[in-house]
N, C-alpha and C positions, 0 to 999 in steps of 0.2 A: 588596624593599624597596619598591617602588614602587607596588606592589597594595596593600600593608600601609597606605602612607600615603593610600592612595585610600579604600582601605575605611574607615577612621579619620574621615578627610573627610566620607566619605557619611553615617557613624553621628553624627558631631558635627552636621551640616546637619538630617539627620533628626530627631535629637532635639530642635535649637532650633526646628524646625517644629513639632514637635508641643508642646514645652512652650508656645510662643506661641498656637497657637491654641485648648488646653486652657485657657490662662490667660485667655484673649479671652474664650471662651466662659462660662466662668464668670463671669467680672466683668460680663457684659452680661447675665447671666442674674440676678445680684443686683440691678442697675439697672433693668432691665425689669420684672421679676415683680412689685414693690410696684406697678405702675401697675396692675394689674388685682385688687388688694385693693382694697374697699369702703371709702371714709373711716368713720373713728369716727361713731357715733349722736351721742355726745357732742362732738362739733367743730361748733362755730360757721358759718355762712355767711362767705364772703368780706366781708373787710373787721371782721368783729368781736372782731379784736384791738386792742390798744392799741399806741402807737408803730409806726407801719406804716413807719415811715424803716427800721428795722431790716429790712426785706424788701428795700431799694433796693440795686441794684448799686454797690458804693463803688470802683469801680476801671476805667479804660477798655478797659485789658488785658482784662479780665474780660467789661467790657458788650460790647466788639467779639464775643466769642466767646460772645455771648448770656447771658453768667453763669455758663458751665461752667467751674469753676474750682478745685473741691474736689480734683480730683485733679492738680493742676497746683503750686499753690501753694508757689512758690518766690521771692517777693517779699513788701515790705512789707505787701501788701495780702492775704496770708495770715489778716492778724488778722482779717478779716472773714470768712473761707470754711472756714478749717480752721487750726486752731492748730498741729495738727503740724508744717506746713511752716516754723514759726520755727526748726525743729534742721535748715532747709535753707540756713538764711541763712549764707553763707559770707565777706561782707565787711559793714561797716557801710552801710546806706544809710537816705536819708531822702525822703519824698515830698507833696508838698502837690496835692491834688485841688479842683477845682470843678465842681459841677454846678448844671445850669438846668434846670427843670422847667415844667408848666403854670401859667401868668400868672406871679404874683410867686416861687413857689418856688424856693428855695436851698438848697444843701448843702455843705458845706466839710468836708474830710478831711485831716488832718495825722498824719505817723507817723512812727517811727523804729525800725529794728530793727540788729542787731549779734548776731555770736555770741559768746558768752561765753568769760571767759579760764579757763573750771574744767571738767572733765569733769563729764558729765551724771550723773544719779542711776544709768543702769543701766550706767555704767563705760565705755561703747562710743566715746564721741566728746564733743566740746565740744557743750553745748547752745548755744540760742538764744533771746533774748527781743525781743520788740517792746512798743512803746506806742503808743496811737492815741487820737487826739480828734477826735469827730464832731458839728458844730453844723449843725442844721437849721431853716429857717422855713419854714412851709407856706403863707406868704401872709397877707394881710390880711383882715380881718373889719370889716365897718361896722356900726357899732351906730346904730340912730335912733330916737329917741324922742320923743314927743310930748309937750310941755309942756302945764300946765295954762292957760296963756292961747293953746293952740292953735298955738304956735311948733313947729318941728322942730328939734331937737339933733341934730347925727350926729357919732360920735368913729371913728376908727380905730384898731382894736388888732391885735397879732399874734395870727392864729388858734389857732398851737403853734409853739412853741419846744422844741426838744429838743439835749441835750448827752448824748453817749455819751463815757466814757472807760474806756479797755482795758488789759490789761496781759496778755501772752501769752507762754507758755513749752514751748517745744517741743524734743525731743531724739532722737537715734537708738537705738533700744531694741536692736538686733538687726542685724549683718551677720553673714553667711555664706553658703557655697556649698551648694547642694542637688544632688545627681545625679539628674536626669530622664531615661532612657532616653539614656545616654551624654552627656548634656548638663550641665553644672555651672552651672545656675543661681546668679546672684548675688542674694540676696535682701537688702535694705535695708527695716527697718520701723522708723515715728515715731510717735511719739504726743506729743499737745500739748493743753494746758488753756488758758482763758482766764477772766480774771474783768472783768467792768462793771458800770461805776457808769450808772446811767440817771436822768438828770431831766428833766422834763417841766413843761411849763406851758401852760394851755388860757387864753384871752382873757385872758391876762396879772394873770390872778385866782386860777386853780385850780391849784396845782402839785401834784407828786407825784413820789417817788422810787423805786429798786429795782435791786436787785443782780440780777445773772444771768450765768449760765456756760457756756462753751462748752468741747466735748471732740473732739479730731480724731483720726484715723488713717490714716497711709498705708503702703502696700506698695508700693515698688518694686524693678524687674528693670533694673539701667541698661544692661546690655549689650543686650536686648531693646529699652529704650526705652518699656518699659510702666510705668504705675503705676496703682494703684486707691485711691480716696479714700475715706472716709468722716467724717461731722461732725455733731454735733448742736449749733445754736446757739439762743442765746437761752431756755436754761432756767432758769427762776426763778419765783416766785411771783406776779408781775404788778405792776402800778403802782394804787394807789388814791388816786381823786379824789374827795374827802369823804368818804361811805360807802360806795361802790360800788369794787369791784377788777375791774380789767380785765386780762386776760391777757395775756402779752407773745406775739409771733409766734414759737412755737420752731418750727425747721425741720429736717428730717433730709434730708441730702444724701448721694447715693452718686454716685459717678462714677469714670469711667476716661477713662487720656490715654492716647494711643500718638506718641512722638517721634524720628525718624528725619532723620538727614543725606540732602540728595538729591546734590548734588555741589558741589564748590569749597567757599565759605563758606555754604551755605544748608541749610537744613533746614525741616521741615514738622512742624506738631503740631496733631494729631487730639484732639478732647476731646468726652466723652457726658457727660451728668449728669440726674439725675433728683431732684427737689426735691420732697419731702413736709412740708405744712404740718399739723401735729399738731393744733393749736389750732382749724382752718378748713377746711372741706371744700375744698380745693385740692392741686394736683399741677402740676407742671410738667416737661416734657421738654424739654431744651436739647442742642444740638449746636453744634460750633464749630470754626474752623480758624485756624490761624495760620502765615503763611509767613515766616521769617525770610531774610532777601535781603542778601548781601553784607556781612553783620554792621553795618548800618546802618538801614534799613527790615526794619518789621515790617506786614505787610498780612494783616488780619482779617475775617471773617464769620462769622454766626451766623445761628440761628433757633430762636425759643421757642416751642413748640407746647403743646398743652392748657390753657389758661390764658387769662384774660379779655386779657390783656396779652401776646398772640401776635403773632408778625411778627420780620421781618429785623432784624439788626444790623449794623453794621461798625463798623471802627475803623483808624485808621493810628498807627503809631509810628516815632519816629525815634531812634536812639539811637547816640550816639559816644563813645566811651572810658567816662567813669563817668556822664554826661550822658543824659537820657532825655525826650521829651515824646510823651506819647501823647493820642490824640483818638478819641472812638468816639459812634457815636450810633444811637438805638434808634427804627426807623420801625416803631412799631405802630399808632395812629392817633393823631389830634389832641390828646386827653387825655393819654396817654400817653407821646407823643414827648420824649425827652429826650438834652442832650448833655452830655458830660463831658470835661472835660481836666485834664490831669495833668502837673506837671511831678518827675521824680526824680534823685536825683543818688546814685551808688555810689561811697564812700569807698576808690578802687581803690588808694590810695597810702600804706594804713594796713592794718596787720595785727592780729590780737588773737592773742597765742600763736602756734601754729603754724596756717598758712594753710591751711585747707581747701580740698580740691580738687572743683572743680564739673563735674559731669558733664551738664548740660544744655549742648546745641550752642549755644543762642541765645546764650548769655554765654561762650563760651570764651575770648574775647579778654581778659576780664576776670580771667584766671586768669595773664595775662602783666603784673599789676601792677607798677607800678614797687616796686622793692625799699626796706625800710624803712632811713633813715639811720643811719650806723654809728656806734655810741658812741664809739668810739675807733678810731684806725687800728690794725692787725693787726700785733703784734711779730714782728721775723723770725724765722725759723726757726731752732734752735739747731742744731749740727752735733751726731750722735750719734757717741760714740766707737766706734772699729772695737773688736769684741767677738773676744776669740781662736777660733779654731775649735775648733767640738765643744763650745763653751759655749752652754747654752739661755738664751735670753731669758728675764729674770720675766716672768710674766703681767701685762698692762695691764689697768685698770680700764675700764670702756666706761664712756663719755661718758653722764652722766644729762640725759636730755630734761628740757621743762619739765613734764610731769608724771609722775608716778609710776603703777605699775601694783602691785596687791597680789599 
C-alpha cells in the first residue's frame, strides 16, 4: 500500500512539473515571439498618435514592476491594463492615484470596483464591474505676441488637458479540471470588456472627443500560481482636431505571471510582459518582481527594455487590513522620471451576495473579513418530535441559495 501511495505521489509531482514547464514554455513563446516580428510599415513613428497619456502606467503597483500587469490584473487598476481582471474583484474597493512627471505635468486617477450580485452571462460565477476617471494636465504653454506698438504680450495656457471615463466589465467564463499526465490542472478563464470616453483639449482652444474600447483575457492555474494574460487597449477611430484625425495609441499586451508562497505569511510574484504599439513602431519588454512580506509590506522591482523610456523601476506598498498605500518611482532618465502615489481601501466588512474566495496569497488576510451584520437574531431551534421506529422520514427540500442554476 505504501508503495502504491509513493507511486501516485511521484506521478502527481511529475505531472505537475510537466504541466508547469509546458505551460510556461508556451506562454513565453507567445510573449517573446512577437518581439522578432518587424513592425508594420503603416505604423507611424514614436509619438505619432494622440492622447499619449493613455500609454502611461496608471498604478504604482504596476509601475513598480515596470508596468507588467496584464497577467496580474487583480485590483481596481485592472481597468487600465486588462478588463478581464474585473472578474477577479472579490470585494468592493476604491482607489485614488496622483502622478508627477516632467516639469508641471500631472495625472490623477479615481476608480471604484466591485463584484456584482448576479451571476455573469456565462453562468459560472458572479461578474465584476469597475468605473474610473483619469484627469491629466501636460503642463503650461507660454504664448508670446508682438503687438503693433512693439510691446510683447504673453499668456500662459494649458498645453493639453485630457479626461478619460471608463466602464469595465469582466467575468469568469470557464472553471474546470483538465487531466495532464496524471495531474488535475484547475483552469480558470476570464473575459472582459471596457468602454472609454476620451475628451482632449489643446491650448484651451482646440477640443476633440472619441470613443475607445478595451478587451482582455486571463487564463489561470491557481494551484501552480500561473497566469497568462492578453489585452487590446484603446481600440477606436481616433480624435479629430479641426480637420485632422489622429489615431489613438492602440496597445497589444501579452504577459505571464507566477505567484508562489515562500514561508510563513510571505509570497513572491514574478511577471513578464510584451507591449506592442500597433499604431507606432514601438515595442517594449517588461519584467518585474513583487515580494509580499508579513501581510503588510510589498517590495517591488522592475526593468523596461527595448524602448526609449527604458530603465529600472521600484516601488513600496504598505497594506494593513483594508487600507493600502503604494509608492513607485521610474528611473529612466531626466525627462521620463516619474513618481506615483496611491491610496486604496478595500471594503472588507461588506459582502455582495455569496463571498468570493480569493486565491491570491497577497490578499489572503482579506478573506477573513468581518462578517455581515445579522438582520435578526436567530430563532431558537425547535425540538423535533420523536419518530416511531421503522417509520421513514419525509424528504426535506434543499435550502435554495442566493442564485439559481438552470
